[in-house]
C-alpha positions in Angstrom: 27.3 48.1 66.0 24.6 48.9 63.8 24.6 49.2 60.1 25.7 52.7 59.5 28.4 52.4 61.8 29.6 49.2 60.0 29.0 51.1 56.6 31.5 53.6 57.9 34.3 51.5 59.3 34.1 49.5 55.8 36.2 52.5 54.4 38.7 52.6 57.0 41.8 50.2 56.1 41.1 46.5 54.8 40.8 45.2 58.7 37.6 47.7 59.0 36.3 46.2 55.9 36.8 42.6 57.5 35.2 43.7 60.8 32.3 45.4 59.1 31.9 42.1 56.7 31.8 39.7 59.3 30.2 41.7 61.9 27.4 42.7 59.9 26.9 39.6 58.2 23.6 38.3 59.8 22.0 41.7 60.2 23.0 43.2 56.9 20.5 45.6 55.3 20.9 47.2 51.7 22.9 50.2 53.0 25.8 48.0 54.7 26.0 45.7 51.4 26.2 48.5 49.3 28.9 50.2 51.1 30.9 47.0 51.6 30.7 46.6 47.8 31.8 50.1 47.1 34.8 50.0 49.9 35.7 46.8 48.7 36.2 48.3 45.1 37.8 51.3 46.5 40.4 48.9 48.2 41.2 47.0 44.9 41.3 50.4 42.9 43.7 51.7 45.4 46.1 48.6 45.2 45.9 48.6 41.4 46.7 52.4 41.3 49.6 52.1 43.6 51.0 49.3 41.6 50.7 51.3 38.3 51.9 54.4 39.7 55.3 52.7 41.5 56.1 51.2 37.9 55.5 54.4 36.3 57.6 56.4 39.0 60.6 53.8 38.7 60.6 53.6 35.1 60.4 57.4 34.3 61.9 59.2 37.6 59.0 61.3 37.9 58.1 61.2 41.5 55.5 64.0 41.7 53.2 61.0 40.2 52.7 60.0 43.8 50.6 62.7 44.4 47.9 61.2 42.4 47.8 58.4 45.1 45.5 61.3 47.1 42.7 60.4 44.8 42.2 57.0 46.8 42.2 59.2 50.3 39.5 61.4 48.6 37.6 58.7 47.2 37.5 57.0 50.8 36.3 60.4 52.7 33.7 60.7 50.0 32.6 57.1 50.8 32.5 57.9 54.5 30.4 60.9 54.2 28.0 59.0 52.1 27.8 56.2 54.5 27.3 58.6 57.6 24.5 60.0 55.6 23.0 56.8 54.9 22.9 57.5 51.2 23.3 54.6 48.7 25.3 57.2 46.4 28.4 55.7 44.1 31.6 57.1 44.2 32.9 59.4 41.6 35.1 57.9 39.3 34.6 54.0 40.0 31.2 53.9 41.8 29.0 53.2 38.9 31.5 50.1 37.6 31.1 48.7 41.3 27.5 48.7 41.8 26.9 45.5 40.1 30.1 43.7 41.2 31.1 41.5 44.1 27.8 39.6 44.5 29.4 37.6 47.2 28.9 40.6 49.4 25.1 40.7 49.4 
């Protein structure tokens, strides 16, 4: 697989991220490293958002808060589009915070 394909796959589930990370480790260019960092941050953001929403919904019985989790799906789609267009553009809301994080990726 080429780096563009691996960049796209990195946004699709944690397994996709692992496949992209280990497959592209040796031939990683700046595009792949950038999208691996962004998608890893999105994965962490999704887990934290899910935990917070579950706590809020159990405390307040406001189950419509679950619709806020769609934010993660929208960010994932935006990331896939950016990777498909081979653009190193940060994700909205969380992307700027993630650009200099996760140095173990590259």
